[in-house]
C-alpha positions as CSV (number, residue, x, y, z in Angstrom):
1,M,-35.6,20.5,29.3
2,K,-34.6,23.5,31.8
3,T,-32.7,26.6,30.4
4,D,-29.8,26.2,32.3
5,E,-29.5,22.8,31.0
6,K,-30.0,23.9,27.4
7,K,-27.4,26.7,28.2
8,L,-24.9,23.5,29.1
9,L,-25.5,21.6,26.4
10,W,-24.9,24.9,24.1
11,W,-21.6,25.4,25.9
12,L,-20.6,21.8,25.3
13,A,-21.4,21.8,21.7
14,A,-19.4,25.0,21.3
15,G,-16.6,23.5,23.5
16,A,-16.5,20.2,21.7
17,G,-16.8,22.1,18.2
18,A,-13.8,24.7,19.0
19,L,-11.7,21.8,20.4
20,M,-11.9,20.0,16.8
21,A,-11.5,23.4,14.9
22,A,-7.8,24.1,16.7
23,R,-7.2,20.3,16.3
24,T,-8.0,20.8,12.6
25,I,-6.1,24.1,12.1
26,S,-2.9,22.8,14.2
27,R,-3.1,19.4,11.9
28,T,-2.9,22.1,8.6
29,L,-0.1,24.3,10.6
30,Q,2.0,21.2,11.0
31,A,1.6,19.1,8.2
32,Y,4.8,17.9,6.3
33,D,5.7,19.9,3.3
34,F,7.0,17.3,0.6
35,N,8.1,20.2,-1.9
36,G,11.6,19.9,-2.4
37,K,11.9,16.8,-0.4
38,V,13.7,13.7,-1.5
39,V,11.3,10.7,-1.7
40,L,12.1,7.2,-2.4
41,I,9.3,5.3,-3.5
42,T,9.9,1.5,-4.0
43,G,7.2,-0.3,-6.8
44,G,7.3,3.1,-7.9
45,A,7.5,2.3,-11.6
46,R,3.7,0.7,-12.3
47,G,0.5,0.9,-9.7
48,L,-0.3,3.0,-6.5
49,G,3.5,3.3,-6.4
50,L,3.7,5.5,-9.8
51,V,0.1,7.1,-8.3
52,M,2.1,8.4,-5.7
53,A,5.0,9.7,-7.7
54,R,2.4,11.6,-9.7
55,Q,0.6,13.3,-6.8
56,L,4.0,14.0,-5.0
57,A,5.3,15.2,-8.1
58,D,2.7,17.5,-8.2
59,E,3.6,19.0,-4.6
60,G,7.4,19.4,-5.7
61,A,8.7,16.4,-4.3
62,R,12.2,15.0,-5.8
63,L,11.3,11.6,-6.9
64,V,13.5,8.5,-6.6
65,L,11.5,5.4,-8.2
66,C,13.1,1.8,-7.8
67,S,11.7,-1.2,-9.7
68,R,13.0,-4.6,-10.7
69,N,11.8,-3.8,-14.3
70,E,13.7,-1.6,-16.2
71,R,11.5,-1.0,-19.4
72,Q,8.3,0.1,-16.7
73,L,10.9,2.8,-15.2
74,E,12.1,4.1,-18.4
75,E,8.4,4.3,-18.8
76,A,7.6,6.1,-15.3
77,H,10.5,8.3,-16.2
78,R,9.7,9.2,-19.0
79,E,5.8,10.5,-17.9
80,L,7.3,12.4,-15.0
81,T,10.2,14.5,-16.6
82,G,8.2,15.2,-19.5
83,K,5.8,16.7,-16.7
84,G,8.9,18.7,-15.4
85,A,9.2,16.4,-12.1
86,D,12.8,15.8,-10.6
87,V,13.4,11.9,-11.0
88,L,15.7,9.8,-10.5
89,A,14.8,6.0,-11.4
90,L,16.7,3.4,-10.6
91,K,16.8,-0.4,-10.8
92,C,16.8,-2.7,-7.5
93,D,15.3,-5.7,-6.4
94,V,14.5,-5.0,-2.3
95,T,14.8,-8.4,-1.6
96,K,18.3,-8.3,-2.0
97,E,20.0,-6.2,0.9
98,Q,23.1,-5.5,-1.1
99,E,21.3,-4.4,-3.9
100,V,18.9,-1.5,-1.3
101,N,22.2,-0.3,0.2
102,D,24.1,0.5,-2.7
103,L,20.8,2.2,-3.9
104,I,20.7,3.7,-1.2
105,V,24.4,4.9,-1.7
106,Q,23.6,6.3,-5.3
107,V,20.4,8.4,-4.0
108,Q,22.4,10.1,-0.9
109,N,25.4,11.0,-3.7
110,T,22.8,12.2,-6.4
111,F,20.3,14.0,-4.5
112,G,21.6,14.0,-1.1
113,P,19.5,12.4,2.1
114,I,16.3,10.7,1.7
115,D,14.0,12.3,3.7
116,V,10.7,10.3,2.9
117,L,10.5,6.4,2.4
118,I,7.3,4.6,0.8
119,N,7.6,1.1,0.8
120,S,5.3,0.1,-1.9
121,A,6.9,-2.8,-3.6
122,G,4.3,-6.0,-3.4
123,V,3.8,-9.0,-4.7
124,I,0.4,-11.3,-4.5
125,Q,-0.3,-14.8,-4.8
126,A,-3.7,-16.1,-5.3
127,G,-4.9,-19.6,-4.7
128,P,-5.9,-22.7,-2.5
129,V,-3.7,-22.9,0.5
130,T,-3.5,-26.7,-0.3
131,E,-2.0,-25.2,-3.7
132,M,0.4,-22.7,-2.0
133,A,4.3,-24.1,-1.4
134,V,6.8,-22.8,0.5
135,Q,8.4,-20.6,-2.6
136,E,4.9,-18.6,-2.0
137,Y,5.3,-17.3,1.5
138,E,9.2,-16.9,1.0
139,E,8.5,-14.5,-1.8
140,A,6.2,-12.6,0.0
141,M,8.1,-12.1,3.7
142,N,11.3,-11.0,1.3
143,T,9.1,-8.5,-0.9
144,H,6.9,-7.3,2.1
145,F,9.0,-7.8,5.2
146,W,12.3,-7.8,4.6
147,G,12.2,-5.8,1.8
148,A,10.9,-2.9,3.8
149,L,13.3,-3.7,6.5
150,Y,16.7,-3.3,4.5
151,T,15.5,0.1,3.0
152,I,14.2,1.3,6.4
153,L,17.2,0.5,8.1
154,A,19.7,1.8,5.1
155,V,17.7,5.0,5.5
156,L,17.9,5.5,9.4
157,P,21.3,6.3,10.0
158,E,20.9,10.1,8.2
159,M,17.0,10.3,9.3
160,R,18.1,9.4,12.5
161,A,20.3,12.5,12.4
162,R,17.5,15.0,10.5
163,G,14.5,13.4,11.3
164,G,11.8,12.2,8.3
165,R,8.8,10.4,7.2
166,I,8.4,6.5,6.4
167,L,4.7,5.4,4.9
168,N,5.1,1.1,5.0
169,I,2.3,0.2,2.5
170,A,0.8,-3.1,4.1
171,S,-3.1,-4.1,3.1
172,V,-6.3,-4.7,5.2
173,G,-5.2,-8.0,4.8
174,G,-2.6,-7.6,7.6
175,R,-5.2,-6.7,9.9
176,I,-7.4,-9.9,8.6
177,S,-6.4,-12.8,7.0
178,V,-8.3,-13.2,3.8
179,P,-8.7,-16.8,2.1
180,H,-6.9,-17.7,-1.1
181,L,-3.9,-14.7,-0.1
182,V,-2.5,-16.6,2.7
183,P,0.8,-15.9,2.0
184,Y,0.2,-12.1,1.4
185,S,-1.5,-11.5,4.2
186,A,0.9,-13.1,6.9
187,S,3.7,-10.9,5.1
188,K,1.1,-8.0,5.7
189,F,0.8,-9.1,9.3
190,A,4.9,-9.2,9.6
191,L,4.8,-5.5,7.8
192,V,2.2,-4.2,10.1
193,G,3.9,-5.5,13.5
194,L,7.2,-4.3,12.2
195,S,6.0,-0.8,11.2
196,E,3.6,-0.4,14.6
197,G,7.1,-1.3,16.6
198,L,9.0,1.0,14.7
199,R,7.0,4.0,15.0
200,A,6.9,3.7,18.9
201,E,10.8,3.4,19.0
202,L,12.3,6.2,16.0
203,K,9.4,8.8,17.1
204,Q,12.4,10.5,19.7
205,Y,14.0,10.8,16.1
206,G,11.5,13.0,15.0
207,I,10.7,10.0,12.6
208,M,6.9,9.4,12.0
209,V,6.2,6.5,10.9
210,T,2.9,5.0,8.9
211,T,1.3,2.0,8.7
212,A,-1.1,1.7,5.8
213,T,-3.4,-0.8,5.5
214,P,-5.5,-0.1,1.9
215,G,-8.7,-2.1,0.8
216,L,-8.7,-2.6,-2.5
217,M,-7.3,-0.2,-5.1
218,V,-8.0,-0.4,-8.9
219,T,-4.2,0.2,-9.7
220,G,-4.6,-2.5,-12.5
221,S,-2.0,-4.5,-10.9
222,P,-3.7,-7.8,-10.8
223,R,-2.7,-9.0,-13.9
224,N,0.5,-9.5,-12.7
225,A,-0.2,-11.2,-9.4
226,I,0.5,-14.9,-9.4
227,A,-2.5,-17.4,-9.8
228,K,-2.5,-20.9,-8.3
229,G,-5.4,-24.1,-8.9
230,H,-7.6,-23.1,-10.5
231,H,-6.2,-20.1,-12.1
232,K,-8.5,-18.8,-14.8
233,E,-11.2,-18.6,-12.3
234,E,-9.0,-17.4,-9.1
235,Y,-7.9,-14.7,-11.6
236,A,-11.5,-13.7,-12.7
237,L,-12.8,-13.6,-9.2
238,F,-9.9,-11.3,-8.3
239,K,-10.4,-8.7,-11.1
240,I,-14.1,-8.3,-11.0
241,V,-13.9,-7.7,-7.0
242,D,-10.9,-5.7,-7.8
243,S,-12.8,-3.0,-10.1
244,S,-15.9,-3.2,-8.6
245,P,-17.0,0.2,-7.1
246,L,-18.7,-1.2,-4.3
247,T,-15.3,-3.0,-3.1
248,A,-12.5,-1.1,-4.3
249,M,-11.3,2.8,-4.3
250,S,-9.7,4.4,-7.2
251,A,-5.7,4.4,-6.3
252,E,-6.0,7.9,-7.1
253,A,-8.2,8.4,-4.0
254,S,-6.2,5.7,-2.0
255,A,-3.0,7.5,-3.0
256,R,-4.3,10.7,-1.6
257,N,-5.7,9.1,1.8
258,M,-2.3,7.6,2.7
259,L,-0.5,10.6,1.4
260,N,-2.2,13.1,4.1
261,A,-1.7,10.6,6.7
262,L,2.1,10.3,6.0
263,R,1.7,14.2,5.8
264,H,0.5,14.4,9.1
265,G,2.7,12.0,10.6
266,D,-0.5,9.4,11.6
267,A,-0.3,6.4,13.1
268,T,-2.4,4.3,10.5
269,V,-4.7,4.9,7.6
270,T,-7.2,2.3,6.6
271,T,-9.1,3.0,3.0
272,T,-12.0,1.9,1.9
273,L,-15.4,1.4,4.0
274,P,-15.5,-2.7,3.8
275,A,-12.2,-2.8,5.0
276,K,-12.8,-0.3,7.6
277,F,-15.8,-2.1,8.8
278,G,-13.9,-5.5,8.8
279,V,-11.1,-4.0,10.8
280,L,-13.9,-3.1,13.1
281,L,-15.7,-6.1,13.3
282,H,-12.6,-8.3,13.8
283,G,-11.3,-6.0,16.9
284,V,-14.9,-6.8,18.6
285,A,-15.3,-10.2,17.3
286,P,-12.9,-11.9,15.8
287,G,-14.2,-15.2,16.0
288,L,-17.0,-14.2,13.5
289,T,-15.0,-12.7,11.3
290,A,-12.8,-16.1,11.1
291,D,-16.3,-17.9,10.3
292,I,-17.6,-15.4,7.9
293,M,-14.1,-15.7,5.8
294,G,-14.6,-19.4,6.4
295,L,-17.8,-19.1,4.6
296,V,-16.7,-16.9,2.0
297,N,-14.2,-19.8,1.3
298,R,-16.8,-21.9,0.5
299,M,-17.3,-20.1,-2.4
300,L,-14.2,-19.8,-3.8
301,P,-12.3,-22.3,-6.5
302,G,-11.5,-25.5,-4.5
303,E,-8.2,-27.4,-5.5
304,G,-7.0,-28.9,-8.8
305,G,-6.5,-27.3,-12.3
306,I,-2.6,-26.5,-12.3
307,G,-2.5,-27.2,-9.1
308,K,0.9,-26.1,-7.4
309,S,2.2,-24.5,-10.9
310,R,2.1,-20.5,-10.8
311,A,0.5,-18.7,-13.8
312,K,0.4,-14.8,-14.4
313,G,-2.4,-12.9,-14.2
314,Y,-2.2,-12.0,-17.9
315,E,-1.4,-15.9,-18.5
316,S,-4.8,-16.5,-16.8
317,E,-7.3,-14.2,-18.7
318,S,-10.9,-15.1,-19.8
319,R,-13.8,-13.6,-21.4
320,L,-15.3,-13.2,-17.7
321,S,-11.9,-11.4,-16.8
322,M,-12.1,-9.7,-20.0
323,S,-15.7,-8.2,-19.6
324,G,-17.3,-4.8,-18.4
325,L,-17.4,-6.0,-14.6
326,T,-13.5,-5.6,-15.1
327,A,-13.8,-2.7,-17.0
328,R,-12.2,-0.1,-14.4
329,T,-9.4,-2.6,-13.9
330,Q,-8.0,-3.0,-17.1
331,Q,-8.5,0.9,-17.6
332,A,-6.1,1.3,-14.7
333,A,-3.2,-1.3,-16.1
334,R,-3.4,0.8,-19.2
335,K,-2.9,4.1,-17.2
336,N,-0.6,2.9,-14.5
337,N,2.1,0.8,-16.3
338,E,1.0,-2.0,-15.7
339,L,0.9,-3.5,-19.1
């Protein structure tokens, strides 16, 4: 290679490095500061929502947690206030618009306007699509789509005047529809569409909307999932995959990734290598991805069992689901208020 060509390559490399360094510095300087901000987390009493609350408490945020479960709210409130956090814990069913509106008014009267909204409330149902009833689709849509929309519409008037941040926690299942999780995936697709559209329109008001499509996280939540069909087999498989370090990221690492995306106003964030690879593959070869999902479906339990009846995860425990293969998930359930 000639000397002039070497010099050109060196300058190109140096220029690229300088641009990357400048971007990093700019992101750091423009990062959103959670200290003193009022942050509402739906589904914040357990699982991922609670993990996020812990991390935001460490940054000095003033936390508002909402959940349908009063006992879990009390436990979360006790833990966080015991560590010196400023916390308001309120019972609310986000699938009911009036309850959401009343919640926002109460928060504004107590803490002031909401600066950050994190839509983390979620439900999940596992089983063959033939065993799913309309109830499962309504339940998933009411929680993931309508629940998120109700909270966004309720905080929007104040945020339009002041700016703010919104994090909508969807799932990689909102990018790739997953066998035996069809109601969940359908509702998460709806949330992704809502979230990305809102980002485009709300940015003009200084509101940054981030769409999270995480892969599996070890939050301990499977025990609160709904299982249908051969519910013990469905639950055991779900819990094993959720617990494996090959497929699932810790809740703490997942929360940090998503909060950092929110901090920097990123459009999207996807966690775990399997999820990132799946999204990439689906983008370039959707037909192949669908065929792979079809092969996965063949390996899952078939119809039968309890059929269209519903069983909670903790009602579906077996020797396999309580084995060493699920130790991470069992430990996370104890840690993250899922019991």
